[in-house]
N, C-alpha and C positions, 0 to 999 in steps of 0.2 A: 660800889664795880655788884660785877655776877658771881656771885653764891653757886664758884665751881662741885661742892662733895654734892648741893641740895640738888642741883642740876642731872650728876648719876645718879645721885635719890630717885629721881622722878622718872628717868625714860634709861634705853637698853644701852646708844650708842644717843646727849643730846647734840651733838654739834654737826652733823653731816647735813649739810648745812641745804644741799640741793634735790640733789638725783644720787645713786651708787654712779653713773657715767662720768657726771661733773667728778663727784669725788677720782675715780680711777686717776682719768686726763689726767688730770694736774698733781692726781700723787706722782704719776709717769715720768708727767716735766720733776716733777723735786728731783726726782732722784734722775735723771740726766743731767745735769746741772753736775751737778758732783765730779768733782775730780778722779780721776783713773789714779792708778797708784794708789799703794799702800799707807791706811791714816789707821794707827795707831788705834787713838781714839776715840769720839766720839759725844756731841752730847743733842739731844735729846730734849729742848729747855721746849716749854708746858707741851710734852710727852702725851697727854692723853690716855687712851688704853691700848696708843703702844703699835699703833701700824709702822710709824715708822720709825720707833725702837729699834722693830723685831727687822727691818729689811734692812739699818746700817749694821746690825750686827751679825749678818749677809759679809760687808764685807768691812769693819773697823774687828781691830785685838777686843778693842776693851764697848763701849758706850756704857755712859748714866745716861738713864730718861728720870729728870726730873719733873712735877708736876706741883701746882701746889692742891691741889684737889686731893686727899687721902682713900678717897673710896674710887677714886683715879686706877695711883698707885696699886692698891688693895690688890685689881680687875687685871693686874698686869701684870704682879704676883704668882695671880695665880694661871695665868697663863704661856706663866715661863718656868713653875718650878723645880714641874718638871719633864725640864733640858735643860741639864747639869753641862752641856758642851756650850751654851749660850754662857758669855762671859756679859753682863746686866749688873747694874750695881744700878737699883731706883734710891732717888733723894727727894724727899718731902723739902719746897721753899714758899716763903709768903713771903709777900718784898716786908712784911714791917721783921726778918729775919732774916738772924746773919748766911750770905752765898753759903753756897752745901757746894760749894767744889775747891775743895784745898790749891793750896799753891801747885805743889808737885805732882799735877791734875790737870795739869794743861793739855788743847785739843790742841787735837788735827784741825778738827772740822763742830759747826755748833750751827743747831735746823732751833730758827726760833717758828714754826709752824701757822698761821690762825693765835696769834697771842697777843704780839706787841698793841694788839687796837684797844687794850679795854686798861690800859694804864694810863694813871696818873703821870702829866710833862718830866716832876722831878721822878716818879717810883723809873720809866724809861731811861731816861739818864742813866742813874745810878745803876737801873740794868745793865742800860750799853755797855756800864764801863766796865765794869766784873763779864761782862763777852771778854771785851776786849785784854783785861788779868786774864781769863783763863783757855786765851789763842794761843796758840806759837804766833814767830812769823814766820810768814809764805799763808799758816792757816788759813780756810775758808769759813763763810760763816754768811748760811739759807734763808732767807729775808722767805716767805712765805706769808700773802693778805688777805683775803674777800675783799673788795671793791663795793659791793653796792651798799646804800644807810640801812645801819639795820638797831633795831632801839642801846643795845647794851653798848654801841661802842665811844669807849671813849676823845681815840685818834684817829685821822683822817694819814691814808696808805699814807699819803705824799710831807705828811706832819713826822715820820716813821724814818721815812724816809730820809727829808735833811737832817732829822736825827741824827743820822750812823752818816751822815754827806761828810757834816760836819768835824768828825773824828778826824785827826789828824793820819791814822796810821788806816781807817779801811777807806779801803777807793773799791770802787763799782767795776765788776770783771766781767759781769752777763746777766742777759735777761727776759724775762718772756712776760708778759703784759697780754692779757684779755679782756675783755667787757668784765668776765667774774673775778676776776683776781691776778695779783701783782704774787713776780714771785723771781728774785733777784740774790747774786751770785757780790755776795762779798772778798776780796783777800786781803788777812789785818799784815798790811805793811812794815818797816819802820817805821816812826815819826821824824820829822826831819829837821 
């Protein structure tokens, strides 16, 4: 698996996949999928340097930004520490550590962008279970993943989507798929 701390130590922004134009278009599409209405709490899983976290902080009462890179979280903290009005909490998470979201911190929105394809099958299933338990009924889950192959990818987008579809409580609501990325909006419903 990729060493995220090393990647952030070597590059200012190691995950700009293609161009600034591509990233801006993808980011705008992601934000447009977020359902209208009040968001009590949002979780930005794999937050990196916090672009999505900061955008979510404008529409959610609280954002929990989660990443496995201490360096990325350090940089995000530097961005937000002089903005005390923002209700952003940072959490460090690794696949071999306990899930960092408490049961009383269930969210109405979880975003996992450009991260799930780095996980082994068992890690993905465990994480999806954690997402389910941390999402309120009728809460939304957004996944966004780059389509072309690259060296560090472990899972295909299709495998990720199939893993989510197999879960009884997750229902696909909307999607935008291009030749560069797959962006999907899911809703957590009650199980049958």
